[in-house]
N, C-alpha and C positions, 0 to 999 in steps of 0.2 A: 504493500500498500503506500509507502513511503521510501520509494526510490532515491539512493543516498549516491549519485555520481556527481564529478566536480561540480558540474554547470547547478545543480541542485544545492549544492553545499553552498556554491556564494550564492546564489539568489536569495537563501534561510539566511546568510549574515547579511545580506543586504535590508532582507525585510526586517530583521529584527533589529538593525540601526536605524531603520525608517520607525520603527516603533520608538524607540530609545527619543529618537529626534521629536516626535510628536509629544510622547511624554512628558521631558523637560520642557516642551512649549508651555505648558499650562504654568509650569514655575515662571517662565518668561511671563505670562500674562499676568499673574499672582502680582508680578513685583515692581510690573508697568503702572499699576493702579498707584502705587505709591509717588509716581511724579503727574500723570495727567487722568483725565477722566476717559472711560469705557469707551466713548465714541471716537474720541480723540486717538487714542492708540488702536483702535480697529481700523480706522478712516489710512492712518498712517502704514500701518502693516500690513493692508492688503494691497494697498498700492505698489508698496515695495514688491509684494509677491508676485502682481500681475505683471510689472515691470521686470522682474528675476525670470519668468517663465519667458519672456520675449524672445529672447536667444535660442530656447529650446525650440520654440515654433518655427523660427526661421532656418534652422540647422534641420530640423523633420524636414521641411519642405523641398530644400536642396537636394535633401539624401533621398527624396521621391523622385525627381529630377522628372522627365518628361514621360515616362513608362505608367506613373502614377494617375489615378482619379483624379480630375478637375477639381481643384477644393470649392466647395458651397459657397455661394455668394455672401458678401458679404452682411448684407441684411439678414440673412438666415444666422450667420453666425453672431451678429450684434440681438437680435431677438431672441438667441437661445442663451445667450450671454445676459441679459435683461432680467430673463426668468428666474435662471439658475442662482444670478446673483443677487436677485429680493428674498428667494428663501434662503441663501447663505448667510447676508443681512440679518435676517428674522433670527435663525439660530446661532448665531456668531455674537449679535448684540446682547441677548438674552445669557449666554455663554459667558460673556464678559461682564455683565453686570453681577451677574450671579456669583462672580470667582472673587468679588470685592468682599462677599459675606461666608463663605467657607473656603477650605483647603483647596489645596491644589491636587492632593490625592481624590479626595469627594468629588470634585469638579471632572478630573480625568475619567473615574468610575462612572458617575450619571450619565456625562454625555455620551456614554458608551450604550446607554440603553436606547439609543438607533438600532440598534442590531436588534432587538426585542420589537420598537414599532414598526421598523418596515417591514417585515414577513405579515405584521397585523393589519396596515393599511391597507398592504396590498392585496388582501381579500376583497375591497372595495372595486378594484381592477379585475376581477373574475381569478384572480390568484387561489392556489390553495395553500391554505396554512395548514402543516402537518403537526402530530402531538409533540415531538420534540420543540416546536417552538411555544408552546402553550407551556410546558414543563420549565422549559427556559423563563417564561415569563414570569411565571410562581417564583423561581428562584432567584430573581433580578429582583423582584418585586421585596420578598425577605431580606434580599442583602439591602437594597436603601432602606429599608426598617433599622437595620442593626446600624447601618455607615451614619444614618439622620438622626433619627428618633432615639433609640435605644441608649447613646451615651446621655442623651436630655432627660429622658424618663425616666431611667432607673439610676444614672449618675447625680440627679436633681442637679443638672445644668439650669432646667426650664421651669421658671416660675409657677406658681399654681392660676391658672387659667390662661395661659401664655401658650403658643401655636408650639406644639412639641417637636415639628418639624423644623429644622434649620430652613431659613427662609431663602438663604443662599442656596443652597440644595433644591427647593421648589423651583426657584428662576431657572437653574440650570436643567432640572429634567423638563419643563416646560420649553427650552433651548432643544434638547433633544428631539421633541416633535417636529421642529421646522428642521433637524438634520435630516430626519426620517424621511419628511418630503422630499429634500434635496436631493437625497438618494435615488427614490423614485423618479424624480425630474432627470437627473444626468444620467440614469439608466435608461432613458429614454432619449434624450437629447444625442448621447455618444454616438448614435447610430447614423446621425444624420451632417454632424460637425466631428473634426479633429479634437480630440478629447484633451492633448495639452493646450490648445487655441481657446478650448471654454472654457479650462481652467482660469487660463491668463485675464478672458474677457469677464468671467465672473469675479475676479478678484477686484478690477479694475471698478465694476459698478458696486459689490460690495463697499469699496473704500470711500468711492464718490458720496454715495448715502452715509456712510456715517460720518464723514466728514461735514455732511449739509446739516444735520441733526448736532453735530458737534458745535458748529458755529452758532445754534440758536440755544443749545441748553448747557454747553462747558463755557471755561474762558481757558483760551488756545494760549498759551505762555511760551514762547520761544526756548526760554531758557531750561524750564521742565523739559520741555520734549529733547532737549540736547542730555540732560541729565539722563533721561529714562530711554537713551540710545541705544543702548546693548540688549535689553528687554526688545525693543521694536526691532533692532536687526534680527535677534535671534527669531521671535515669532512671525516676521514677515520673509526675510531671505533663507533663514535654516528649516523652517517648519513648513512653508509653501514651495518656495523654490527647491530647496534642497531634498526635501522629503518626497517631495511630489513628483520628482526625477528619478530618486531610487526606488519609490514603488513601481513606476513605470517600467523601470530597466530589470527588476528582481523580479514581477510577475508574468513577465515573458518565459521564465524557465525554473518557476517555482510551481510544484505542485497545488490547486487550489488548498488543500487542506493543510499544509505548510503556512500559507498566510494568512488564511483562519486563525490559526493559534497564534500566529508569531504577532501580527497586526492587533491579536486582541490584548496583548500585553500593551500596550499603550497606558492603559490604567494604572498600571504597577509600577512602569515608570513614573509616571506620575508623582504617584505616592512615595516612591524611592527619591525622587527630586525634592518634592516638597520635606522628607523628612533632612534629607542631607544638606540642603542649601538653604530653607525657610524654617527649620528647627521645628517641624509642624508635628502635633503629639500625633501618636499611633498606638492608642491604647487595644484591648483585646476586643470590644465591641467592634471599631473599627476594622481591624484583621479579618474578623467573620465577616463583616457586610463584605468585603472587596472580595474574600475568597468565595462567597454564594453569587455577587455579582458576577465575577469572571467567570462562574460555574455556568449560570444562567446563559450569558453570551455565546461560550462555546454550544451549549446544549441546543440553540436554536439553527446551528451548523450541523448537525449532527448528522444528517442525509449527505452533508457535502464532505464531512472529514472522514466517515464510513466508506467513500468511494462513490456515493450516488449523484446523481447528476443535476440533482435541483439546486443552480446558484443562490447562494447568499448574500448577506446585503453587501454592497461594495464600499469602501473608505470613502467618505466624500473628497480625498484627497488634500486635508488639511483638517489644522488641530478649530 
């Protein structure tokens, strides 16, 4: 089931590196909130992400040469980028606002709920959702309770009459709904346009929308942006440009089961980064929540892992 030739090993290493880059991006997002507002941060980082993919788009077009199919009309790419960019903007905005009130580890794992939501939403598109998906959903919801509510309920952190679940976790979970919509939209659009060109276009759309909101709701201070340049560069260039490129290269030779398992470790790396860099707490309830959520995410991809043909939810290609 898991052929271990040199190409597969190299692809697995690249996928593991991709998951690490994406996981530590949550640390960058958390750190960036010390210097600027969430929409300013997202606006700049997604524009950087868009620009970082432009050379790859041009290289791919040059490599295809005259024997490739003619690229789609600009208006088709523009329309696709706008649609995907709006979904990306909604998911990324809620994620970035939510991470102000929660940890990088929580944000990484809760964002992974899109893996559960995607096949469930696909029911409305006429696709079947099998038993492993519902088992995965139950495990993930249990994990979310132990991750977010249990420390406050059993640890006494929640005052009487207050909301037991961390508000940042709720906002992040709401963002995961839009990440799921984003996956379904991308799955439909990549059949018509180049995947990397679409990613670059959606990044530009999301970045511009974020900056428009930032202009009306936040105070944009150049000095603060300069102070938070490292988190911005990591979130824009490394997470979007480098991470997405590694994913595209690796998945050419990686068995789907490998990709599913390795990319699911993104939340684990987010938790590790939160502990090592941000000194975030990692108690028993949190560890149990992480374990249950990771198990639930893998359960939704059970058919794929066991060699079935049913495709799982693809990573949106960014954090």
